[in-house]
Structures are given as structure tokens and as C-alpha cells.
N, C-alpha and C positions, 0 to 999 in steps of 0.2 A: 609747182602749182599748175603749170601749163598742162601737165599730164592729167591732173585731177579735173581741170576744165574740159579737156578732151573726153574724159570718161563720162562726164555729165552729158556732153553733146552726143556721144555714142548712145548712151542710154535713152535719151529723148528722141533723137533722130532715127535710131535703129539702123545706123550705117557707119562705116568707117569715116573718120575725119582726120585731117592733118593740119599743119600750121597755115595752110592756104585756104582752108574751108571758110566760106562766107555765104551770106544769103544769096549773093549773085551767082554762085556756082553750085549751090546745093538745093535742088528742087524740094527736098523734104523740109527745108527750113522756111516754112510758111508762117503766117501770123499766129496761128494756134500753137505751133511748136515753139515759136519765139517766146510766147508767154510761159510755156512749160519749162523752157530753158532758164528763164529768169527765176521762176519759183524754185527750180532744182538748185541753181547756183546760190540763191539766198539761203536755202537750207544747208547746202554743203559747206558754205563758208561762213555761216552765221552773220550775214550782212543784209542790208536792205538797199535797194536801188530806187532813185528818184525817177519819175516819169521821163524826164529829158534824157537821163542816162540810159534808160531802156531803149530809147530810140537810136542811141549811138551804137548799140551792140549789133554790128553788122558782120563781124568776122571773129575768128579765134583771137586775133591780135587785139581787136577792140575790147573783147571781153577780158582778156588778160590785163590790159591796161587799167580798166575800170576796177576789176577785183583787186589788183595791186594797190590802187589809190585808196580803196575802202579799207583794206587791211592795214595800211600804214597810218591811218587816222587814229 
């Protein structure tokens, strides 16, 4: 699943990402790209995020945790 998440990020951000990629160290990860990441993740995993969850997505690890929680429900 982490690799699929990274593929989504690569597609949206148009740059390589790794496990340490976050909003803090990736200048391309701005507010517009953040929204695109969310939309792409929702489509890729057939899930839906709540607004407060969207605000928690600040890194690959955060996204993986939230996607895992959604898929386990």
C-alpha cells in the first residue's frame, strides 16, 4: 500500500518521494497539490476523507496511517 501511496504522490507532485517526504521538506506540496493528493488518494483507494483528516495529512507516514484506518473499517 505504501508504494501505491507514493505513486499517487509522484503523479501529483511530479517528483520523486520517499518515506520521509512531507509538506515540510517538499516545496511542491503546497495547498493546491494537497487537495489534488487527497482527490487522487480517494479515487485510488475508493475511500473518503473527513476535513479534519485532510488537515492531518502532512507526510507519507500520516497518509499511510489514515488510508490504513479507512481500509480497515
